[in-house]
C-alpha positions as CSV (number, residue, x, y, z in Angstrom):
1,X,72.2,99.4,143.8
2,X,73.4,96.0,142.5
3,X,76.7,95.1,144.0
4,X,77.4,91.9,142.1
5,X,77.4,91.3,138.4
6,X,75.1,88.5,137.4
7,X,74.7,89.4,133.7
8,X,75.5,92.1,131.2
9,X,72.2,93.7,132.1
10,X,73.5,94.5,135.6
11,X,76.6,96.1,134.0
12,X,74.8,98.3,131.5
13,X,72.0,99.4,133.8
14,X,74.6,101.4,135.7
15,X,77.0,102.2,132.9
16,X,78.1,105.9,133.0
17,X,77.2,106.5,129.3
18,X,73.3,106.7,129.4
19,X,70.5,108.4,127.5
20,X,70.0,110.6,130.6
21,X,73.6,111.8,130.8
22,X,73.7,112.4,127.0
23,X,70.6,114.6,127.1
24,X,71.7,116.4,130.2
25,X,75.0,117.4,128.5
26,X,73.3,118.5,125.3
27,X,70.7,120.5,127.3
28,X,73.5,122.2,129.2
29,X,75.4,123.0,126.0
30,X,72.4,124.1,123.9
31,X,70.0,125.4,126.5
32,X,67.2,123.2,125.2
33,X,66.7,119.8,123.4
34,X,64.5,121.0,120.5
35,X,65.3,120.0,117.0
36,X,68.3,117.8,117.7
37,X,70.3,116.7,114.7
38,X,71.9,113.2,114.5
39,X,75.3,114.8,114.3
40,X,74.8,116.4,117.7
41,X,74.6,112.9,119.3
42,X,77.7,111.5,117.7
43,X,80.2,113.0,120.1
44,X,78.3,111.3,122.9
45,X,76.6,108.1,121.8
46,X,79.4,106.2,120.1
47,X,80.4,103.8,122.9
48,X,83.0,101.8,121.0
49,X,86.7,102.2,120.3
50,X,87.6,104.4,117.4
51,X,84.4,106.4,117.2
52,X,83.1,107.4,113.8
53,X,86.2,106.3,111.9
54,X,85.7,102.8,113.2
55,X,82.1,102.9,111.9
56,X,83.4,103.9,108.5
57,X,85.8,101.0,108.3
58,X,83.0,98.6,109.2
59,X,80.8,100.2,106.5
60,X,83.6,99.8,103.9
61,X,84.2,96.2,104.8
62,X,80.5,95.3,104.9
63,X,79.7,97.4,101.7
64,X,77.0,99.3,103.5
65,X,75.1,101.8,101.4
66,X,71.6,103.2,100.6
67,X,68.9,100.7,101.6
68,X,71.3,98.2,103.2
69,X,69.4,96.2,105.8
70,X,71.6,95.9,108.9
71,X,71.2,94.0,112.2
72,X,73.4,95.5,114.9
73,X,74.2,92.9,117.5
74,X,74.3,94.3,121.1
75,X,73.3,97.7,119.8
76,X,73.3,99.5,123.2
77,X,72.0,103.0,122.9
78,X,72.0,102.8,119.1
79,X,74.7,105.2,118.3
80,X,76.3,103.3,115.4
81,X,72.8,102.3,114.2
82,X,71.9,105.9,113.9
83,X,75.2,106.7,112.2
84,X,74.8,104.0,109.6
85,X,71.3,105.3,108.8
86,X,72.1,109.0,108.7
87,X,75.5,108.7,106.9
88,X,74.9,105.8,104.6
89,X,71.1,105.5,104.2
90,X,70.9,102.1,105.8
91,X,67.9,100.6,107.5
92,X,69.0,99.2,110.9
93,X,67.5,96.9,113.5
94,X,69.5,96.8,116.7
95,X,69.3,93.8,119.0
96,X,69.9,94.7,122.7
97,X,69.5,92.7,125.9
98,X,69.2,95.5,128.4
99,X,65.7,97.0,128.7
100,X,67.0,100.4,129.9
101,X,69.3,100.6,126.8
102,X,66.4,99.8,124.5
103,X,64.3,102.5,126.0
104,X,67.2,105.0,125.8
105,X,67.9,104.1,122.2
106,X,64.3,104.7,121.3
107,X,64.3,108.1,123.0
108,X,67.5,109.3,121.3
109,X,66.5,108.0,117.9
110,X,63.1,109.7,118.2
111,X,64.7,113.0,119.2
112,X,66.8,113.1,116.0
113,X,64.0,111.9,113.7
114,X,65.4,108.6,112.6
115,X,62.7,106.3,113.9
116,X,61.6,105.3,110.4
117,X,64.9,103.7,109.6
118,X,66.4,102.8,113.0
119,X,64.8,100.6,115.7
120,X,66.5,98.9,118.7
121,X,64.5,96.0,119.9
122,X,64.9,93.9,123.1
123,X,66.4,90.5,122.4
124,X,69.3,88.1,122.9
125,X,71.8,87.7,120.1
126,X,71.9,84.0,120.9
127,X,68.2,83.8,119.8
128,X,67.7,86.7,117.5
129,X,64.0,87.8,117.0
130,X,64.4,88.3,113.2
131,X,63.4,86.0,110.3
132,X,65.8,83.8,108.4
133,X,67.5,85.5,105.4
134,X,66.1,88.9,106.3
135,X,69.2,91.2,106.4
136,X,72.2,92.1,104.2
137,X,74.7,92.8,107.0
138,X,75.3,91.9,110.6
139,X,77.6,94.2,112.6
140,X,78.8,94.4,116.2
141,X,81.4,96.4,118.1
142,X,83.1,95.3,121.3
143,X,80.1,93.5,122.6
144,X,80.4,89.7,121.9
145,X,82.7,89.6,124.9
146,X,79.5,89.6,127.0
147,X,78.1,86.7,125.2
148,X,78.8,83.3,126.8
149,X,78.1,81.2,123.6
150,X,79.7,83.0,120.7
151,X,79.2,80.1,118.3
152,X,75.5,80.3,118.8
153,X,75.5,84.1,118.2
154,X,77.5,83.7,115.0
155,X,75.1,80.9,113.9
156,X,72.2,83.3,114.5
157,X,74.0,85.9,112.3
158,X,74.4,83.3,109.6
159,X,70.7,82.4,109.8
160,X,69.3,85.9,109.5
161,X,71.7,86.9,106.7
162,X,70.6,86.7,103.1
163,X,72.9,84.6,100.7
164,X,75.9,86.8,100.0
165,X,75.3,88.7,103.2
166,X,78.3,90.1,105.2
167,X,79.2,90.0,108.9
168,X,81.7,92.5,110.2
169,X,82.5,93.0,113.9
170,X,85.1,94.0,116.4
171,X,85.7,92.4,119.8
172,X,88.1,91.9,122.6
173,X,90.5,89.0,122.0
174,X,92.8,87.1,124.3
175,X,96.4,86.6,123.1
176,X,97.3,84.8,126.3
177,X,95.1,83.2,129.0
178,X,94.0,85.5,131.9
179,X,94.8,84.7,135.5
180,X,92.0,83.7,137.7
181,X,92.1,87.0,139.5
182,X,92.0,89.0,136.2
183,X,89.2,86.8,134.8
184,X,87.1,87.5,138.0
185,X,87.9,91.2,137.9
186,X,86.9,91.5,134.2
187,X,83.6,89.7,135.0
188,X,82.8,91.8,138.1
189,X,83.9,95.1,136.4
190,X,82.7,94.7,132.9
191,X,80.7,91.5,132.6
192,X,83.3,89.8,130.4
193,X,81.8,86.3,129.9
194,X,84.4,84.7,127.7
195,X,87.2,85.7,125.3
196,X,88.4,84.1,122.1
197,X,91.8,84.4,120.3
198,X,92.0,85.7,116.8
199,X,92.4,82.1,115.5
200,X,89.5,80.8,117.6
201,X,87.2,83.5,116.1
202,X,88.3,82.4,112.6
203,X,87.5,78.8,113.5
204,X,84.0,79.7,114.8
205,X,83.2,81.8,111.7
206,X,84.1,79.0,109.5
207,X,82.4,76.4,111.6
208,X,79.0,78.1,111.3
209,X,79.4,78.5,107.5
210,X,81.1,81.9,106.9
211,X,83.9,82.4,104.5
212,X,86.4,84.6,106.3
213,X,87.3,87.7,104.3
214,X,89.7,89.4,106.6
215,X,91.0,89.5,110.2
216,X,92.8,92.6,111.6
217,X,94.7,92.6,114.9
218,X,93.8,96.0,116.5
219,X,95.8,95.5,119.7
220,X,98.3,98.2,119.0
221,X,95.7,100.7,117.9
222,X,93.5,100.0,120.9
223,X,96.3,100.4,123.4
224,X,96.4,104.1,122.6
225,X,92.7,104.6,122.3
226,X,92.0,102.9,125.6
227,X,94.3,105.3,127.5
228,X,92.2,108.2,126.3
229,X,89.0,106.3,127.1
230,X,90.1,105.6,130.6
231,X,90.7,109.4,131.2
232,X,87.3,110.0,129.7
233,X,85.5,107.6,132.0
234,X,87.3,109.0,135.0
235,X,86.1,112.5,134.1
236,X,82.6,111.2,133.2
237,X,82.3,109.6,136.6
238,X,82.4,113.0,138.3
239,X,80.0,114.5,135.8
240,X,77.4,111.6,136.2
241,X,77.6,111.8,140.0
242,X,77.0,115.5,139.9
243,X,74.1,115.0,137.5
244,X,72.5,112.3,139.6
245,X,72.7,109.7,136.8
246,X,74.3,106.2,136.9
247,X,78.0,106.6,137.5
248,X,79.2,103.0,137.1
249,X,80.5,100.9,140.0
250,X,83.9,100.7,141.7
251,X,84.8,97.4,140.0
252,X,84.2,99.0,136.6
253,X,86.9,101.6,137.1
254,X,89.2,99.1,138.7
255,X,88.8,96.6,135.9
256,X,89.2,99.3,133.2
257,X,92.5,100.3,134.6
258,X,93.6,96.7,134.5
259,X,92.2,96.2,131.0
260,X,94.3,99.1,129.7
261,X,97.4,97.5,131.2
262,X,96.5,94.1,129.8
263,X,96.1,95.5,126.3
264,X,99.2,97.5,126.6
265,X,101.2,94.4,127.3
266,X,99.3,92.5,124.6
267,X,97.8,89.9,127.0
268,X,94.5,91.1,125.7
269,X,93.7,93.0,122.5
270,X,91.2,93.6,119.8
271,X,90.3,92.1,116.5
272,X,88.2,93.1,113.5
273,X,86.6,90.3,111.6
274,X,84.8,90.2,108.2
275,X,83.0,87.2,106.8
276,X,80.5,86.4,104.1
277,X,77.6,83.9,103.7
278,X,78.1,82.4,100.3
279,X,74.9,80.3,100.1
């Protein structure tokens, strides 16, 4: 087992939410895995804060509807991608760095029959393997914190969007600088490469060419959500260990406890950002 974090891949290869644990839980509940419906995955595959309600807010801000072509940056196991396809009729391409997540996303998507409208491909959001002006919407949820060069990732979003295209994403934000010890713990625990403030994200969006449509401070909302997620992760650790699937590493749980405290005292927080490519 990897004991040091060198990249986000190291973190997600041992993350406790995996394709394997999702399928094991569904098999235990249903007795088999035949004829899975997309809705059956949603309680398990939405690894972001706020679940389906958060997806619906992004859909409203980004004007996602039937036939909307979406790029999902740092798509993970593809939970939101499948939701936007199933609920809104969108065509979604997820970009994901971790090979195990790409493989898991393909397996889950195939099992619920959405492979014609959802695909998660291996790639880096700082060099997106999609053509210029090829999508209507770029989304991302609590993932750019892993990206060391956010301006480059946002530039790539701008490049692949059609004129009039929208970007809507959520991410961790820093209201105050982290101490050296907290910064190290966030890296070793959750591969946090860098954090922006709300204002810094606005500056970056504008610098690459976007018109900023809205910025929402989600810190207070997340403070409550994260307490529930921490309890979920602690319960999931025991389940994954019993199932023989990746259970996360000690620094993950230590850093998550600290993360909840940092959001509760508003040192860290969350933001939701919406922008548009006008030309």
